C-alpha positions in Angstrom: 92.6 14.9 61.3 89.7 13.0 62.4 87.8 16.2 63.4 88.1 18.4 60.5 85.2 19.5 58.8 86.5 19.1 54.8 83.9 19.2 52.4 80.7 20.4 54.8 79.1 23.2 54.4 77.9 25.1 57.7 75.3 28.0 57.6 75.9 30.6 60.2 74.0 33.7 61.3 76.4 35.3 63.5 76.9 38.9 63.1 79.1 40.4 65.9 81.7 37.6 66.1 80.7 36.6 62.2 84.6 37.2 60.8 86.3 35.2 63.4 83.5 32.1 63.4 83.6 32.1 59.7 87.6 31.7 59.8 87.7 29.5 62.5 85.7 27.2 60.6 87.2 27.8 56.7 90.7 26.8 59.0 88.8 23.7 59.7 87.8 23.0 55.9 84.2 23.9 55.8 82.2 25.8 53.0 80.6 28.5 55.0 77.5 30.2 54.0 77.1 33.5 56.0 73.8 35.2 56.7 74.2 38.2 58.7 70.9 38.3 60.5 70.7 42.1 61.0 73.0 44.9 61.4 74.3 46.3 64.6 74.0 50.1 65.2 74.7 52.6 67.4 71.7 54.3 69.4 70.0 56.3 67.2 69.6 58.9 69.8 72.9 59.4 71.4 72.1 62.0 74.2 70.5 59.2 76.8 73.7 57.0 76.5 75.8 60.1 77.0 73.8 61.5 80.1 74.1 58.2 81.5 77.9 58.1 80.9 77.9 61.6 82.7 76.1 60.1 85.5 78.2 57.2 86.3 81.1 59.3 86.5 79.8 62.1 88.5 78.3 59.9 90.9 80.2 56.6 90.5 77.5 52.9 90.4 77.6 50.4 93.0 76.9 47.8 91.3 77.2 47.6 87.1 75.4 44.5 85.0 76.7 44.3 81.6 74.1 41.8 79.6 76.3 41.7 76.2 80.2 42.8 75.3 78.5 44.7 72.6 76.7 46.9 74.8 80.3 47.7 76.6 82.2 48.3 73.4 79.6 50.7 72.2 79.3 52.5 75.8 83.0 52.6 75.1 83.2 54.2 71.5 80.7 57.0 73.0 83.0 57.3 76.1 85.7 58.2 73.8 84.1 60.2 71.5 83.2 62.7 74.6 86.7 62.2 75.9 86.1 60.9 79.2 87.6 57.3 78.8 89.9 57.3 82.0 87.4 58.8 84.0 84.7 56.5 83.1 87.2 53.6 83.7 87.9 54.7 86.9 84.3 55.3 87.6 83.4 51.6 86.4 86.2 50.0 88.5 84.8 51.3 91.4 81.7 49.1 91.1 80.8 45.3 91.6 80.2 44.1 87.9 78.4 41.3 87.1 78.3 39.7 83.4 75.6 37.5 82.0 78.2 35.0 80.2 81.7 35.2 78.9 81.3 37.7 76.3 80.7 40.8 78.9 83.4 39.3 80.7 86.3 39.5 77.6 84.9 43.3 77.0 85.5 44.5 80.4 88.7 42.8 80.2 89.8 44.4 77.2 89.4 48.0 79.2 91.8 46.3 82.0 88.8 45.1 84.2 87.6 42.2 85.7 84.0 40.9 86.3 83.0 40.2 89.9 80.7 37.5 89.4 79.9 35.8 85.9 76.2 34.1 85.4 76.2 30.2 85.6 73.3 30.4 82.9 74.1 33.4 80.4 70.2 34.4 80.5 68.5 37.0 81.6 66.9 34.9 84.2 70.5 33.6 85.3 71.6 37.2 85.8 68.3 37.7 88.2 68.9 34.4 89.8 72.8 35.6 90.7 71.8 39.1 91.9 68.7 37.4 94.0 71.9 36.1 96.6 72.9 39.7 97.2 71.7 42.4 99.3 71.4 45.2 96.8 68.7 47.2 99.1 69.8 51.4 98.4 72.5 50.6 95.8 72.9 52.3 92.7 72.7 49.3 90.0 73.6 49.8 86.4 72.4 47.9 84.1 73.3 47.8 80.3 70.4 46.4 78.2 70.3 44.7 74.8 67.5 45.6 72.1 66.7 42.1 71.3 64.6 41.2 74.5 62.3 42.8 76.6 64.0 43.3 79.8 60.9 44.6 82.1 60.8 41.1 84.1 64.8 41.6 85.0 64.4 44.9 85.9 61.5 44.4 88.2 63.2 42.0 90.1 66.3 43.7 91.0 64.1 47.1 91.9 62.3 44.3 94.1 65.5 43.9 96.1 65.7 47.9 96.6 68.0 48.6 94.0 68.0 52.2 92.2 68.3 50.8 88.8 70.2 53.4 86.1 69.5 51.3 82.5 71.5 52.3 79.2 70.8 50.9 75.8 73.7 51.8 74.0 72.8 50.4 70.3 70.2 49.1 68.1 69.5 46.3 65.6 68.6 46.9 61.6 66.9 43.9 61.3 65.3 44.5 57.8 68.3 44.9 56.2 68.9 41.1 56.0 65.8 39.9 54.6 66.8 38.4 51.5 70.0 36.8 53.1 67.6 35.2 55.4 65.1 33.9 52.9 67.9 32.6 50.8 68.9 30.7 53.7 65.8 29.1 54.4 65.8 28.2 50.7 69.4 26.3 50.9 68.1 24.3 54.1 64.7 23.5 52.8 66.7 22.2 49.6 69.2 19.9 51.9 72.1 21.9 50.6 73.2 22.5 54.2 75.2 20.1 56.4 74.4 22.0 60.1 73.2 25.2 60.9 75.5 27.0 63.8 73.3 29.2 66.1 74.8 31.1 68.7 72.4 33.7 70.5 68.9 34.1 71.2 68.1 36.4 68.5 69.2 34.4 65.6 66.3 32.0 66.3 63.8 34.5 66.8 64.7 36.3 64.0 64.5 33.2 61.4 61.4 32.5 62.7 60.0 36.3 62.8 61.2 37.0 59.1 59.7 33.3 58.2 56.2 34.5 59.3 56.5 37.6 57.9 56.9 36.3 54.3 54.7 33.3 54.7 57.0 30.5 54.6 57.2 29.1 58.3 56.8 25.9 57.5 59.3 25.7 54.9 61.6 26.9 57.7 60.4 24.1 59.9 61.1 21.8 57.1 64.6 22.8 56.6 65.2 22.9 60.2 63.9 19.3 60.4 66.5 18.2 58.1 69.3 20.0 58.7 71.5 19.1 62.1 71.2 22.2 64.7 74.3 23.1 66.4 74.1 25.1 69.5 76.5 27.1 71.5 74.8 26.6 75.2 71.9 26.2 77.1 70.3 29.6 76.5 70.1 29.3 72.9 69.0 25.4 73.3 66.2 26.3 75.6 65.5 29.2 72.8 65.0 26.4 70.5 62.9 24.4 72.5 60.4 26.9 73.2 59.7 27.2 69.7 59.5 23.5 69.4 62.9 23.2 67.8 65.7 20.5 68.9 69.4 21.1 69.8 71.4 18.3 67.9 75.0 19.5 68.2 76.0 20.7 71.7 79.8 21.6 73.1 81.2 19.2 75.5 82.0 19.6 79.2 79.9 22.8 79.2 82.4 25.0 77.4 80.2 27.6 75.8 82.3 28.9 73.4 82.8 29.3 69.3 85.8 26.9 69.2 84.4 24.0 71.5 81.2 24.2 69.2 83.2 24.0 65.9 84.6 20.9 67.8 81.5 19.3 68.6 80.2 19.9 65.0 83.2 18.2 63.4 82.9 15.1 65.8 78.8 14.7 65.1 79.0 15.3 61.2 82.0 13.5 60.8 80.0 10.2 61.2 78.2 11.0 57.7 79.9 12.3 54.6 79.2 16.0 53.4 76.2 16.3 51.8 77.6 17.5 48.6 79.5 14.4 48.5 76.6 12.1 49.1 74.9 13.7 46.1 72.0 15.4 48.1 
């Protein structure tokens, strides 16, 4: 098949969907180099998360904004731990639910709910833009945060519309665990032994640059990225790349910002040239 990835060595950095991504690439014949960027852990202090869940049940929210699928799944883990799953899902079902992109929507469907609206742009800015078109004055709005970004601007924008924002951060990143893996990945790109790097969230780019700077090898990282085709899953990742002076080489067709379309785009782009191993690089 013309769109297969036989012999191509693909670097992936995803953690939350790493196993699925790796499997799909391997099924297309790719040689996958996995580099976990961080370990996801439950919130170090569960008390605020449990208190938020209790508030959401006792006085159901008017609106709920989910920034990540991982966040809802971690919330549901706590919900089940304290034995209030039925009550929490029922309370959440009474709220208007908003999803930052497809992943939170998928997590909602796993508990039998559907998002009322999904952002056109899967970014915090996209969430703010979507909510700006609604009347939020006097409404209680739950906001599930993610640990990879300062959300003060988003919170301020929602509060400026008159909403009472109740935030919850149900998980954390342990970033230090993967430093050695990241350094190895930088070396592989710099040596020209990677046919493409596939990026699926903003935190991966920030983490790569953060570690490279801390280790004094940002120039080597940029050299590696200069000679390695960069595949981006969607506009949020591409915008983040651009903000760091980096480019996007491969992008899903037809605005389909998911893993499978990304893999198809990679196969189409890389298939124009032989794998680097085959070319002797």
